[in-house]
mmCIF file of the C-alpha atoms, coordinates in Angstrom:
data_MODEL
# 
_entry.id   MODEL 
# 
loop_
_atom_site.group_PDB 
_atom_site.id 
_atom_site.type_symbol 
_atom_site.label_atom_id 
_atom_site.label_alt_id 
_atom_site.label_comp_id 
_atom_site.label_asym_id 
_atom_site.label_entity_id 
_atom_site.label_seq_id 
_atom_site.pdbx_PDB_ins_code 
_atom_site.Cartn_x 
_atom_site.Cartn_y 
_atom_site.Cartn_z 
_atom_site.occupancy 
_atom_site.B_iso_or_equiv 
_atom_site.pdbx_formal_charge 
_atom_site.auth_seq_id 
_atom_site.auth_comp_id 
_atom_site.auth_asym_id 
_atom_site.auth_atom_id 
_atom_site.pdbx_PDB_model_num 
ATOM 1  C CA . MET A 1 1  ? -46.268 -35.540 58.274 1.00 0.00 ? 1  MET A CA 1 
ATOM 2  C CA . LYS A 1 2  ? -49.033 -35.719 55.692 1.00 0.00 ? 2  LYS A CA 1 
ATOM 3  C CA . LYS A 1 3  ? -51.424 -38.634 56.014 1.00 0.00 ? 3  LYS A CA 1 
ATOM 4  C CA . GLY A 1 4  ? -51.886 -41.129 53.188 1.00 0.00 ? 4  GLY A CA 1 
ATOM 5  C CA . ILE A 1 5  ? -48.634 -40.483 51.293 1.00 0.00 ? 5  ILE A CA 1 
ATOM 6  C CA . HIS A 1 6  ? -46.398 -43.012 53.022 1.00 0.00 ? 6  HIS A CA 1 
ATOM 7  C CA . PRO A 1 7  ? -46.407 -46.749 52.299 1.00 0.00 ? 7  PRO A CA 1 
ATOM 8  C CA . ALA A 1 8  ? -48.663 -48.620 54.671 1.00 0.00 ? 8  ALA A CA 1 
ATOM 9  C CA . ASN A 1 9  ? -47.099 -52.075 54.464 1.00 0.00 ? 9  ASN A CA 1 
ATOM 10 C CA . TYR A 1 10 ? -43.402 -51.402 55.152 1.00 0.00 ? 10 TYR A CA 1 
ATOM 11 C CA . ARG A 1 11 ? -41.982 -54.645 56.593 1.00 0.00 ? 11 ARG A CA 1 
ATOM 12 C CA . GLU A 1 12 ? -39.044 -57.033 56.496 1.00 0.00 ? 12 GLU A CA 1 
ATOM 13 C CA . VAL A 1 13 ? -38.914 -59.095 53.274 1.00 0.00 ? 13 VAL A CA 1 
ATOM 14 C CA . VAL A 1 14 ? -36.548 -61.853 52.129 1.00 0.00 ? 14 VAL A CA 1 
ATOM 15 C CA . PHE A 1 15 ? -35.208 -61.354 48.590 1.00 0.00 ? 15 PHE A CA 1 
ATOM 16 C CA . HIS A 1 16 ? -33.948 -64.443 46.736 1.00 0.00 ? 16 HIS A CA 1 
ATOM 17 C CA . ASP A 1 17 ? -31.687 -64.110 43.686 1.00 0.00 ? 17 ASP A CA 1 
ATOM 18 C CA . GLN A 1 18 ? -32.358 -67.322 41.769 1.00 0.00 ? 18 GLN A CA 1 
ATOM 19 C CA . GLY A 1 19 ? -29.381 -66.828 39.444 1.00 0.00 ? 19 GLY A CA 1 
ATOM 20 C CA . ALA A 1 20 ? -26.826 -66.839 42.255 1.00 0.00 ? 20 ALA A CA 1 
ATOM 21 C CA . ASP A 1 21 ? -28.961 -68.656 44.864 1.00 0.00 ? 21 ASP A CA 1 
ATOM 22 C CA . VAL A 1 22 ? -28.403 -65.863 47.394 1.00 0.00 ? 22 VAL A CA 1 
ATOM 23 C CA . LYS A 1 23 ? -30.967 -64.679 49.951 1.00 0.00 ? 23 LYS A CA 1 
ATOM 24 C CA . TRP A 1 24 ? -30.966 -61.522 52.050 1.00 0.00 ? 24 TRP A CA 1 
ATOM 25 C CA . ILE A 1 25 ? -33.444 -59.758 54.271 1.00 0.00 ? 25 ILE A CA 1 
ATOM 26 C CA . THR A 1 26 ? -34.291 -56.062 54.148 1.00 0.00 ? 26 THR A CA 1 
ATOM 27 C CA . ARG A 1 27 ? -37.266 -53.793 54.645 1.00 0.00 ? 27 ARG A CA 1 
ATOM 28 C CA . SER A 1 28 ? -39.575 -53.167 51.691 1.00 0.00 ? 28 SER A CA 1 
ATOM 29 C CA . THR A 1 29 ? -43.139 -52.426 50.588 1.00 0.00 ? 29 THR A CA 1 
ATOM 30 C CA . VAL A 1 30 ? -43.082 -54.977 47.744 1.00 0.00 ? 30 VAL A CA 1 
ATOM 31 C CA . HIS A 1 31 ? -46.228 -57.124 47.435 1.00 0.00 ? 31 HIS A CA 1 
ATOM 32 C CA . THR A 1 32 ? -45.795 -60.896 47.476 1.00 0.00 ? 32 THR A CA 1 
ATOM 33 C CA . GLU A 1 33 ? -47.888 -63.952 48.330 1.00 0.00 ? 33 GLU A CA 1 
ATOM 34 C CA . LYS A 1 34 ? -44.956 -66.310 49.066 1.00 0.00 ? 34 LYS A CA 1 
ATOM 35 C CA . THR A 1 35 ? -43.354 -66.760 52.486 1.00 0.00 ? 35 THR A CA 1 
ATOM 36 C CA . VAL A 1 36 ? -40.170 -68.417 53.713 1.00 0.00 ? 36 VAL A CA 1 
ATOM 37 C CA . LYS A 1 37 ? -38.784 -69.402 57.092 1.00 0.00 ? 37 LYS A CA 1 
ATOM 38 C CA . TRP A 1 38 ? -35.594 -67.421 57.784 1.00 0.00 ? 38 TRP A CA 1 
ATOM 39 C CA . GLU A 1 39 ? -32.525 -68.447 59.823 1.00 0.00 ? 39 GLU A CA 1 
ATOM 40 C CA . ASP A 1 40 ? -33.948 -66.840 62.977 1.00 0.00 ? 40 ASP A CA 1 
ATOM 41 C CA . GLY A 1 41 ? -36.989 -69.164 62.860 1.00 0.00 ? 41 GLY A CA 1 
ATOM 42 C CA . LYS A 1 42 ? -39.463 -66.441 61.856 1.00 0.00 ? 42 LYS A CA 1 
ATOM 43 C CA . GLU A 1 43 ? -41.506 -66.515 58.676 1.00 0.00 ? 43 GLU A CA 1 
ATOM 44 C CA . TYR A 1 44 ? -41.091 -63.593 56.266 1.00 0.00 ? 44 TYR A CA 1 
ATOM 45 C CA . PRO A 1 45 ? -42.569 -62.651 52.870 1.00 0.00 ? 45 PRO A CA 1 
ATOM 46 C CA . LEU A 1 46 ? -40.403 -63.908 49.974 1.00 0.00 ? 46 LEU A CA 1 
ATOM 47 C CA . PHE A 1 47 ? -39.718 -61.990 46.751 1.00 0.00 ? 47 PHE A CA 1 
ATOM 48 C CA . THR A 1 48 ? -37.783 -63.839 44.022 1.00 0.00 ? 48 THR A CA 1 
ATOM 49 C CA . LEU A 1 49 ? -35.470 -62.122 41.537 1.00 0.00 ? 49 LEU A CA 1 
ATOM 50 C CA . GLU A 1 50 ? -33.918 -63.449 38.359 1.00 0.00 ? 50 GLU A CA 1 
ATOM 51 C CA . ILE A 1 51 ? -30.919 -61.149 38.567 1.00 0.00 ? 51 ILE A CA 1 
ATOM 52 C CA . SER A 1 52 ? -29.402 -58.823 41.154 1.00 0.00 ? 52 SER A CA 1 
ATOM 53 C CA . SER A 1 53 ? -25.983 -57.427 41.997 1.00 0.00 ? 53 SER A CA 1 
ATOM 54 C CA . HIS A 1 54 ? -25.013 -60.925 43.175 1.00 0.00 ? 54 HIS A CA 1 
ATOM 55 C CA . SER A 1 55 ? -25.466 -62.400 39.685 1.00 0.00 ? 55 SER A CA 1 
ATOM 56 C CA . HIS A 1 56 ? -25.197 -59.434 37.287 1.00 0.00 ? 56 HIS A CA 1 
ATOM 57 C CA . PRO A 1 57 ? -22.057 -59.579 35.088 1.00 0.00 ? 57 PRO A CA 1 
ATOM 58 C CA . PHE A 1 58 ? -21.235 -55.907 35.722 1.00 0.00 ? 58 PHE A CA 1 
ATOM 59 C CA . TYR A 1 59 ? -20.886 -56.492 39.469 1.00 0.00 ? 59 TYR A CA 1 
ATOM 60 C CA . THR A 1 60 ? -19.475 -60.029 39.418 1.00 0.00 ? 60 THR A CA 1 
ATOM 61 C CA . GLY A 1 61 ? -17.018 -59.588 36.551 1.00 0.00 ? 61 GLY A CA 1 
ATOM 62 C CA . LYS A 1 62 ? -18.245 -62.854 35.026 1.00 0.00 ? 62 LYS A CA 1 
ATOM 63 C CA . GLN A 1 63 ? -20.190 -63.153 31.813 1.00 0.00 ? 63 GLN A CA 1 
ATOM 64 C CA . ARG A 1 64 ? -23.289 -65.303 32.397 1.00 0.00 ? 64 ARG A CA 1 
ATOM 65 C CA . PHE A 1 65 ? -26.150 -65.935 30.047 1.00 0.00 ? 65 PHE A CA 1 
ATOM 66 C CA . VAL A 1 66 ? -29.591 -65.800 31.645 1.00 0.00 ? 66 VAL A CA 1 
ATOM 67 C CA . ASP A 1 67 ? -32.511 -66.550 29.319 1.00 0.00 ? 67 ASP A CA 1 
ATOM 68 C CA . THR A 1 68 ? -35.598 -67.681 31.170 1.00 0.00 ? 68 THR A CA 1 
ATOM 69 C CA . GLU A 1 69 ? -38.149 -66.781 28.524 1.00 0.00 ? 69 GLU A CA 1 
ATOM 70 C CA . GLY A 1 70 ? -36.655 -68.533 25.473 1.00 0.00 ? 70 GLY A CA 1 
ATOM 71 C CA . ARG A 1 71 ? -35.840 -65.317 23.608 1.00 0.00 ? 71 ARG A CA 1 
ATOM 72 C CA . VAL A 1 72 ? -32.816 -66.802 21.864 1.00 0.00 ? 72 VAL A CA 1 
ATOM 73 C CA . GLN A 1 73 ? -34.757 -69.803 20.544 1.00 0.00 ? 73 GLN A CA 1 
ATOM 74 C CA . LYS A 1 74 ? -37.567 -67.521 19.401 1.00 0.00 ? 74 LYS A CA 1 
ATOM 75 C CA . PHE A 1 75 ? -35.075 -65.330 17.526 1.00 0.00 ? 75 PHE A CA 1 
ATOM 76 C CA . GLN A 1 76 ? -33.400 -68.349 15.917 1.00 0.00 ? 76 GLN A CA 1 
ATOM 77 C CA . ARG A 1 77 ? -36.750 -69.779 14.761 1.00 0.00 ? 77 ARG A CA 1 
ATOM 78 C CA . LYS A 1 78 ? -37.850 -66.407 13.381 1.00 0.00 ? 78 LYS A CA 1 
ATOM 79 C CA . TYR A 1 79 ? -34.710 -65.782 11.341 1.00 0.00 ? 79 TYR A CA 1 
ATOM 80 C CA . ALA A 1 80 ? -33.763 -69.366 10.424 1.00 0.00 ? 80 ALA A CA 1 
ATOM 81 C CA . LYS A 1 81 ? -33.143 -69.904 6.718  1.00 0.00 ? 81 LYS A CA 1 
# 
């Protein structure tokens, strides 16, 4: 294999979907400063998500509104008469 083309920091990471409050562990190269203690007692890096397949309407079949940045209020203020 060629040197220097593969990710150097490939490790187990906990992903947390905040919309559905679901956590799972998988291997990834994602960079994060946060850590969390997992069910096995070990501490793993934590990467938080606002939406994933656990909370996305296409996969769940439920329509949910997720607006964490206030886009709707900004639109309403901009176009208010």
